[in-house]
N, C-alpha and C positions, 0 to 999 in steps of 0.2 A: 503493500499499499504506500502510494507515494503522496504526502500530503505536504511538500514543501511549498511554500509560498511562491506564487507566480506574479510578479509585479503587472504584467501585461493585463492580468484579470482585473487588476485594481482601477487600471486606467479605462477598461472597457467598460467595466460595470458603472462607474461613476461619469463618464461621458454619456452612456447610453441613458442613465438616469436623469442626467441633467437634459438631453435631448427629450425625452418623454415628456417632462415637465413643460420644457419651452413649446413643444408641438400643441400640447392641451392649453397653453396660453394663448399661443397663437390662434388657434381653434376659436375660443371663447372670445377674443376680441373681435374676430372676423365676424362671429355670429352676432355680436352686439351691435357691431359698425356694418351690417350688411348691406346698408343702402348706399354706403360710400363707395368710391371707387377711387382710382388714381395711382400714383407711384408707391404710396405707403402700402396699399393693399397687393399690388404686385411683388414688391419687395418682401413681404410677410409671407405670401404664398410660395415664392420661390425659396425663402429659407425653411417653410414648412416641407417642401419636396425634399429639400438637402438632408434634412434630419430624419428622415423615414427609416434609416438603417438602424435605428433604436432598438424597436421591438425584436426584428429578427435576431439582432446580436445576442439578445437576452437567452434565445433557444442555444445559440452556439455556445455562450459561457455555460449554461446549464450542463450540456452534454460533455463539453470540453473538461470540466472539472470531474464529472465522474469517471471520464475514461481515463484522465491521468492519475487519479486517486485510487481508483479500484480496478487494476488491471486483472485481477485474477476472481472477480466475483465481488458482487456487493456484500457488506458484512451482514451479520444478523441484526434486525431491527432495523434496517434502513429504510424501509417504507413507513412504517408508523412513526418513525422520528420526523420525518418529513410531513406525515399527516398532521402532527401535532405543532411543529412548527410554522407550517405554510396554510394547511387547509383550514385549520381551527380559525386563525385570523382572517382568512379570506371569509368564512362564514358570518364571523361578527361583523366585518365590514360590507358584506352583502346585505345585511340588517340595516346598517347606519345609511347607507345609499338609499335602501328602499324608504326609510324615514324621510330622507331628505326629498326624495322624488314624490311621496304622497303629502308633503307637508301642506300645500295649497289646498287640495281638496282631499283631506284626510278621512278615510274609512278604515275600519279593520280589513274589510276585504280587499281594498286596494292595497293595503300594506302587505298583506299574505300573498297576493299575486305578484306584488313588486319583489318581496323576498324570493319567493320561489324562483322568479326568473332570474334573478341575480345569482342566486346560489347554484341552481341546477343548470341554467342555461348560459351562466357566464354573461348576463345582461349588464354589466357594469365595467368600470374600469379595471378591475382586478380579473377579467377573463382569463388571462395569460396563464394563471395558477392552474386551470383545468388543463391546459394545453401541455404545461411542464409536467404533470402528473401522468399523462399519457407517454411522453417520453422515459419517464422513470421506468414505467413498465416495459417499454421498448428496449430500454438499455438492459434491463435485467433478461429479456427473452432473446434480444438480438446480439449482443456484445460478442459471445464467442463465435457465432456465425460470421459476422463482421471481421473478424479477427483471422478467419481463415480464408476468405476470399480476397482477391485482388482489390484494394483501395480505389483503382481507377474504375472498376467495373461497378462497383456499389456506388461510387460517386455519379457515374453516368446515369445508372437506372434511378437513383434517387431524384436525380436532376430532371430527367424526362418526366418522371411521375410527377413532381412538384411543379413543373411549367406547365404541365397538362392540366394538372387540378386548378390552378390559379387562372389560367388562361381560359377555361370553360367559365368560371364565374365573372371574369371580367369582360368577357367578349361576348356572352349570350344574354338574352333576356330571360327573367324568369319564367320558369315552366310550370304552367297552370294546372297540370296532372299531377305535381308533387305537393303534398299538403305543407302549407306555411311557406310557399315558395317565395313571397315577398321578403319575409323577414329571413330566409335562408340566404338569398341573393344580396341582402343589405348587410347581414353581419353574422348570420348563422354558420356560413363556410370557413369563418374564422377559427372555429375550435377544433375541428378534426385535426389530426396531427399531418394529413397528406399534404397540406399547404405549407408545412415547415420541415418536412422531412429531409431535405437536401442540407439545409442549417444543422441538423441533428448529425447527419452522416459527416459533413465537415468538422463539426465538433468533436465528433468521436476520434477519427484520424489524426486530428492535430493534437488532440490529448494523449493518445496513444504515442505519437512521434513528435513529441513537444520539442527537443532539443534539435533534431533534424530538421523541421519545419523552421525554426528560428534563424538557424544556420542558413536555410535556404532563401528565407527573405532577406537576409543580409547580403546575400551575394547579387540579389537583383534590385537594387535600389531604383534604378530607372524604370524598370518594368512594374514595380510597386506604385510609384507615383503616377507613371503613363497610364497603366491600368484604370487606377481609380478616376483620373479625370476623363478618360473615355467610357466609362461605365456611367458616371454622373452625366456626362453629354448625351449618352443614349437615353437615360431617364429622362431628361428634359425634352428631348426629341419625341419619344413616345408619349410623353404627356400631353403633346400637342397634337400628335397625329393620330394616336389609336386610343389611349385610354383616358375614360370619362371620369375616373376617380383617383384623387390624390390619395393613396394610401399604401402601406407597407406591404399589403396583400396583393401585389402585382408580380407579373413573371419577371420583368426588369429589374426589380429588387433583389433577385437571387444573386446575380453577378455584382450589382452596386455593394450590396452588403458585404459580401465576402471580400471586394477591393479594400472597403473601408477598414474591415477587420485587419486586413494584412497591413495597411497603412499604419494602424494605432500600434500593431505589433512592433512594426519597424520604428517608428517614433519613440515609443515608450522603452525601448530596448537601449535607445541612445542617451536616455536620460539616467544619469548616474544615482539620483536619489529621488525617490517618488515624493512629491510634495505632500505636507500634512492633508491639505483640503481634499486630495484624491482619495486618501485613506477614509477620512471622514464621510465623505459623500459615498463612498462605497459600503461603509459601515452601516449607515443608516439607510442605504438605497431601498430596500424592502419596504419599510415604513414609509418612506418618501412615495414609493409607488402606489402604496394603499391609500395615503392620506391626500395627496396634493390636490386632486380634482374635487374632493370633498372641501376642503378648505377654499378653494378658489369660489365655491359658491357663496361663500360670506365676504367676497372682496368686490363689491359693487364698483361700477366706474363713477368717476367724478364727471360732472356735467362738463362738456366741452373739452374733455380729456382727448388727446389724439390715440390713434391705434396702437403706436409704438410705446407710448407712456403707458398705457393700460397693459399691454403685453409685459412690460418691465414690472410693473406692480404685481400681477398675477404671479409672474415667475419668482420674483424675490419672496413676495409674501407667502406663498404656498409653500416655498422650499422651506423658509424659515419656520413657518407654521407647523410643517410636518416634523422637521427636526424636533422642534420645542415638545409637541404634544408626544412622539415617540420617546423622548427622554424623560417626561413626567410620568407616563405608563409604564415605562421599564423600570421606574423605582418603586413600583407598588405590586405586590403579590399577583400573579398571572395577568399584569398588563401586557406582556409580550405576546400573550395568546390573543388579545385583542387587537392591537396595532402593528403587531409583527416585532420581531427582537431584532437587537442591535449586534451586529456581527463583531466578533473578538478578533482583534489581530493580534497573533501571538508571534513571538520572535522578532519584535521591532522595539528596540530598547528605547527609541525616542518617542514612541507613542504610548499614551496612558491606556491601560486595560479598560476594555469596554465591556460589553456582556454577551452573553449567549452562545454563539456558535464560531467555529473558526472560519477562516476566509476561504477556505478550499470547499466548505459545503455550501451547497445551494437547495 
């Protein structure tokens, strides 16, 4: 079992966490100023598209850590530990978001319906947890098989499956013969693991061959930067020509996200010492992920405030608010099971001891 700290993952997790908060701040601001147009709107939409690597990167991180830490199979109690640390906070927050959703026209029936939708169908910001648990199960089932076949074959197969799945839901209209077709095409297709299977496969092989991959990245500096720029250009091109949705659940995001991950691996390896803020954002990332959009609902815009100003207030306010709430809840019994635990960073003499889990766990 290899639980040596990996600095690249601190960078990936913290950058992706900040990107997700900023994405939702941009979406909230655009929704409020929906009648406005001009350079501010175009700039925010462009930044929003640029940040869409964030959610897929979390799939990569999750499987990378498992593949690197547990090369010979997961330990006893692996699944139940994650139920306790991830699924219980997910359920608590599902109720919290349901309460906020039903507050204006509150009835017990509407609260129950919203809660069931949130927890069972992932109909709120934390839907990603349902996806991660699918990959925990896949890792336990497929890890030995993936270790026996050629990585190239596994990557090609998973890429074809992933791109076909996302292409179908992005390029077709809802099929009326399928029950709840409008909901499935709107967001239901996010949950099944087929829409993310390529990131899972990439994470597995990078985790298994971490040292070799890092050396490979260092030998291809121009390729890393060039491919990222080309992939980003492809995303912007297809956004205008083909895809009507600006979302991370698009086929072109497969290549773009992997290029961004490679770029972050390269750049973070060049930094001699990881800044404290990277550790802290990474440590609080799960709680930030659960709480930030809830906190945004309590940050109204000031009259005549510009779109950029509102984005900045939403981003900073929800980020700081999430950290404060997580810190306070983690100081009371069982608080970490409500808002998520704060990850402990071990073997870093300059960093204070935080709480709960090691950085290698997910």
